[in-house]
C-alpha positions in Angstrom: 1.3 33.4 -36.4 0.2 37.0 -36.1 2.1 40.0 -37.2 2.1 42.9 -34.8 2.5 46.6 -35.0 1.6 48.7 -38.0 -0.1 46.6 -40.6 -1.7 47.4 -43.9 -5.1 47.4 -42.3 -4.2 49.2 -39.1 -2.3 48.7 -35.8 -2.3 45.4 -33.9 -0.8 45.4 -30.4 0.3 42.3 -28.6 -2.0 41.3 -25.7 -0.7 41.2 -22.2 -0.8 37.4 -22.2 1.2 37.3 -25.4 3.8 39.6 -24.0 4.0 37.7 -20.7 4.5 34.4 -22.6 7.2 35.9 -24.8 9.1 37.3 -21.8 8.9 34.0 -20.0 9.9 32.1 -23.1 12.9 34.4 -23.7 14.1 33.9 -20.1 13.7 30.1 -20.3 15.4 30.1 -23.7 18.4 32.0 -22.2 18.6 30.4 -18.8 16.8 27.1 -19.0 14.1 25.8 -16.7 13.2 28.6 -14.3 10.6 29.1 -11.6 8.6 32.1 -13.0 5.6 32.0 -10.7 4.2 35.4 -9.5 5.7 34.9 -6.0 9.3 34.0 -7.2 12.0 36.7 -7.6 12.4 36.0 -11.3 8.7 35.8 -11.8 8.4 39.3 -10.3 11.1 40.5 -12.6 9.4 39.0 -15.6 6.2 40.7 -14.5 8.0 44.0 -14.3 9.4 43.5 -17.9 5.9 42.5 -19.0 4.4 45.7 -17.6 7.1 47.8 -19.3 6.4 46.2 -22.7 2.6 46.5 -22.2 3.2 50.2 -21.7 5.3 50.4 -24.8 2.7 48.7 -27.0 -0.1 51.0 -25.5 2.1 54.0 -26.3 2.7 52.8 -29.9 -1.1 52.3 -30.3 -1.8 55.8 -28.9 0.7 57.4 -31.3 -0.9 55.6 -34.3 -4.4 56.6 -33.2 -3.3 60.2 -32.7 -2.5 60.4 -36.4 -5.8 59.1 -37.7 -8.8 61.4 -38.1 -11.2 58.7 -36.9 -9.4 58.1 -33.6 -7.5 61.3 -32.8 -8.7 63.7 -30.0 -7.6 66.8 -28.3 -4.6 68.6 -29.8 -3.9 65.7 -32.1 -7.3 66.1 -33.7 -6.8 69.9 -33.9 -3.5 69.4 -35.7 -5.0 66.9 -38.1 -7.9 69.3 -38.9 -5.4 72.2 -39.5 -3.5 70.0 -42.0 -6.6 69.5 -44.0 -6.9 73.3 -44.7 
């Protein structure tokens, strides 16, 4: 089992597939056997939730990278450089 998020050696985001599986598993755990195919109503709702969570993980990764000298760019890099002085 992987740990996700901020780890001792960096940041590890969940993949889209992992997020999709966890959303579907949560729905099935709560409501039982469901049709979650891409053309079903609940499948489309699960897809929307997956998209929202993917965006959340991408944002978390961007925030982490903005605070690292090796990966920051733009204003984030400027602010990091100022803090070194």
